[in-house]
N, C-alpha and C positions, 0 to 999 in steps of 0.2 A: 504493500500500500504506500502511495506517495505521501511523504511527510510535507506538510505545509508550514512554511515559516510565518512569523507574525506579520511581516510586511505583505505577504500574499493574502492572508486572511483579511487584513485591514483594507486592502484594495477591493476585494470582493464586497465587503460590507459597505464601502463608500459607494460603489457602483449601485448596489441594491438601494441604498438610501436615496441616491440621486433619482432613480426610477420612481420610488415611492413618492418622494416629494414632488416630482414633476407631474405625477398623475393625480395628486390629491384633489384638485379642483376639476379636472377634466375640461371638456369643451365649453366655450361660451357660446350661447345661442341667443336668438331673438324671440321675445314674447311680447308682441305688440310694440309699445313704445318703451320697452324695458329690455335689459339684458338679463339672462338667467343662465345658471349652470345646468349641465345635463341632469343633475339631481333634482332640478326644479327650484333650487334656491336662487333668490334674486341676486344679481351681481352688480354692485356699485363699487367703484374704485377711484381713488385719487392716485395720481402718479406724476410722471416727470418725463422730460425729454433728455436724451443723451445720445445725440446723433453720432458721436465719435466711437461708439463701443467696438464696432468691427475693426476699425483701424488700429486702435490701441490693443485690442485682444490678439491681433495678428503678430505682435511683438512680444515674445515670451518674457522679455525683461520688464515689460510694462503691464502684463496681464493682471498682476495683483491689483491694479487700479480698478479694473472691472469688478473683481471680487469684492473690493472695498466698497464700491458704489452700491452693488446689490445688497450687501450686508447693511450698509447705512440706510438704504431705502427701506429695507424690511424693518429695521429698528424704529423707523419713523412712520410705519403704517402706510408705506407707499408700495403698491404691488403691481403697477402697470407702467411699463416703459415704452416709449416710442423712439425708434432709432432707424438708421439707414441700412438698407440691404442693397446698396449701390455705391459705386465709386468708379466713375467712367473716365478713363484716360488720365493722364498726368501722373504725379507721384503716388505711390501706394494704391494703384488702381486695382479694383476687383476685376473689372473688364477693361483690358488695355486696348482692345479693338473689337469690332463686332464678333461676338461668339468666342473670344479668346479670354480665358480667365486665369487669374493668379491663384494657384491652389493655396499658397500660404495665407493670402488675405481671406479666401473662402473658409479656411480652417479657423481663422479668427472669428468669423460669424458662427461657425459650428460651436466654438467655445462660448460665445455670448449666449446662444440658445441653451446650451447645456448648463451653464452657470445660472442662467435665469431660472431654469426649471428647478435646480437645486435650492434656490432661495425663494421658491414659490412666487416668482415674478412672472407676469405674462407680458407679451411683447406685441406691439404694433410695428410692423416692418414696412417701411416705405421703399418703393421700387425705382424711383428716379426723381431728380430734382428739376423744378422749373428754372432755377437759377444756375449760374455758372459754377458755383461751388460744388466740388465733387463731380464735375463734368456737366451734368444736366442735359437739357434738351439741346443746348448749343453744341455739345460734343457729338451727339447723335447726328445732327445736321452736318457737322464738319466731316464726320466719317462718310456720310453719303456723298458729299461733294468730292471727297478724295477718291471715290469709286465711280465718278462719272455723272453724278447728278448735278443740276445747276440750281441750287436753292439759295435764295437771297435773304431769307428771314428765319430766325430761330423758331418762329411759329409754324414753319413748314413741318416741324416735328409731328404736328397733329393731323396732317393731311397727306404727306408723301408716303406712298406705298412701301418704298424701300426702307425708310426710317421706321415705319410702323412694324415691319417684319423684324428689324433689329431689336426693337423693344419687346415684341412678342417672344423672340428667342430668349431675351433676358428673363422675362416672366417665367417661361418654361424651365429655364436653367435653374433659377432660384427655387421655384416651387417643387421641382422634382429632385433637388439636391438631397443626397443621403448623408446625414450628419456623420462625420467620421468618428465622433465620440459616442453618441447615443445609438447609432445604427438606424435611426428613424428618418425617413424622408421628411423634409420640411412640411409638405402638404399633409402629413399624417401626425404632426406633432402639436399637441394641444397646448404646449407652452406658448405657442404663437396664437394670440387672440384674433388678429386681423391683418390683412394686407391693405396697403395704401397705394393707390395708383400713382400718385405724384405728390411731392411736397409742394403745396401752394400753387396749383396750376393756374396759369394766366395765358390768355391769348389775345393781347390788345390789338392785334391786327384785324380782328373780327369781333367788334364790340357786340354784334348781334348774338354771339354765343353759339351759333350753329356749328362751327367747326369743332369747338371743344365738346359740345354736347354729343356730336356724332362719335368723336374719339372715345369719350367715356363709355358710350353704349358698346362700341366695338371691343374695347379692352376689358370692360367688366364682364362681358359675355365670354371672352377668351379665358380670363382668370377662372371663372366658374366652370368652364369646360374641363379644366385640369384639376381644380380643387373646389369641390362644393361643400367641404366641411368647415372651412374657415370663413369668418365674416370678411366683408369687403367694404371699404369706404374710399372716397375720392381723394381726400387730402385738402379740402377747400378751406379758404380763409373765412368764408361766410358772406362774401359780397353778393348783392342782389343785382340782377340784370336791369336793363333800361325800363322795363315795365313795372318794376318795384323799386326804382332808384331812391325813393324817399326813405326806404328802410335802411339805407346805408348810413343814416344818422349823421349827415354832414361830411362824410368821407366822400368828397365830390368826385374823386377819380374811381371810386369803387365800381360804378356801373360800366366803366370802360375797359375792364379786364377780360371781358368775354366769358365770365363765369356767372352762374345764377344759382343761389342757394336752393331755390325751390326746384327749378327744372333739372339741375344736375342730380339732385338727390331723389327725384321721382323715378329714375331708372330702376327697374325691378331688381336688378342684380346688386344694387347698392343697398347694404343692410342697415347702415346707421349714418348719421350726419355728424359733421364736425364744424367748428368755427374756431378762428384764432382771434386774439384781442391784443392789439398793441396801441393803446390810446396815446402813449408817449410819442409814438412815431406818426400815427395817422392824424393826430391833432396837435402836432408839434407847435409849441409856443403858447398853448392855452394853459389855464390854471390846473392845478391838481384836482380841484373840486370839479371843474368841467370835465376833466378826463375820467374821474370816477363816475360822474353822472352818465357820461357816454357809455362807460363799461357796463353799468347796470342795465341800461336800456338795450345795449347790444346783446347781452346775455339773455335778457327777458324775451326779446323778439325772436331769437333763434329757438329758444325753448318752446315758445308759443307756436311757431310755425312747424317745428318738428312734431309737436304734440297734435295739433289740429289739422294741419294740411298734409304733412308727409307721413305722419303716424309711424315714426321711427325714433329710436333713441338718439340722444345728442350728447356729444362729448366736447367740451372746450379743450381742444387738443394742443393749444399753445397760448400762453399769456405770460406777462412779466413786466418788469420795470427796470430800465437800464441805469446802472451806476453812472453812466456818462451824461445823464440828463442834468441840466443846470438845476441846482437846488436839491439834488437827490439826497435823501436820508433813508436809513434802514426803516425808520418809523413810517415813512410814506409808503415804502414797499410793503411793510407789514400790513398797513391799512388796506392796500390793494388786495393782498392775499386773503385777508379776512373777508373782504367784500365778495370776492369770487367764491370762496368756500361757503359763505353764508347763503348766497343766492342759489348756488348749486344744491346745497343741502335742503334749502326750503322747497325747491321744486321736487326733489326726490321724496322728501317727507310727505308732500302733498300728492304724490302719485304722478308727478309730471315727467316729462321726457328726459330731463337732465340726469345723466348717469355717472358723471365724474368730470375731472379736470386734470390737465397735465401742464405743469408750469415749465417754462423754458428758462433755464435748464439746470440740472443737478451735476455737481462735480464732487469727487473726492479730493483730498489734498494732493498737491503736486501736478495740477493741470493748468498752471498759469499760462502756458503757451496757447491754450485753447480759449482763453478768456475773451468774451465778447461784450462784457458789461452786464449781462443778464444772469450769469451763473451764480448759483447759491452753493456755498460750502458750509455745511452744518456747523463745523467747529469754529467758523469765523462769524456766524450769524445766529447766535443761540435763541434770540427772540423769534426770528423767522422759523427756525427749526421747531420751536415750541408750537407755533401756530400750525405748521404743517402736521405735526405729530398729533394734534388734538382736533 
């Protein structure tokens, strides 16, 4: 009989614990305007954004930062993380050219999913960026031009057949990826709560919204043809189209981005709605009181429309206040956080469509090079940490 040493036994126990903890909650599903677990238990979660997880986890020397993040999040009752499942072109690319993937970076994402499951975190994974950071739609258009297309706008991402095939291939590659740590295909892993088609899609070249609407329909159907277990959302900021421009609450450019909170979310394959809230950017130069007033109206109108028109759950999937704002204080940020949590909780308590919120963004210690002004480090902001925890 083979003799097992202590290290071997410990490794087996660790693997078993990871599987048990990852499967504790199971799949998140939709029940009308609410989320629920497959056990029938309602699912409400506050969480955070940490777009950088895959990149950092791909470096074994920095992987401990991901572990620290998940542990700190769990310690503060945060169990839902939104992060990128893309990095297109450039340094540390997941996809260096169409269909060509860096296995080291992909294994970073494997680690993120595995560690999230161990810490009972669920993930929302975004599949491409609207903006140039991490490649985005501009990189896809550039790839197509390198291969003989003659595209003049980044917004051709939404209409060009070659570009759309590049993106569909990325969807398929990610969804069917078999995790090298857990052995489970991403599409079969309940640690992932949902897929996101794009981070903050915008198509300003077509303010009517037709091009983006058609793209969402096509890509949502494609995702569901591969994976009908996971939930799917668009990744919207929450702006309304020209027919409901007054709902943009004074964000005058909101109706010119080619998005529409109502129409985009009415697509049957889209399971839940999202909105983002950056009053400090959208209403730059206004008072803190005016920004808080906007924030409360913005949240309320999206909850109302999700409840009464769309009949789908709503998550405020990005919000925050930047330290770079003139007059910033931690107390002002704390007041904003309290306002968001209070309004989301009030809706949930009353049976409304609000199901949670994800602040932008959470850092462990040692992430200064990623600082964008919005990051919260618990050890540096104890009052903010206390608000989040309670």
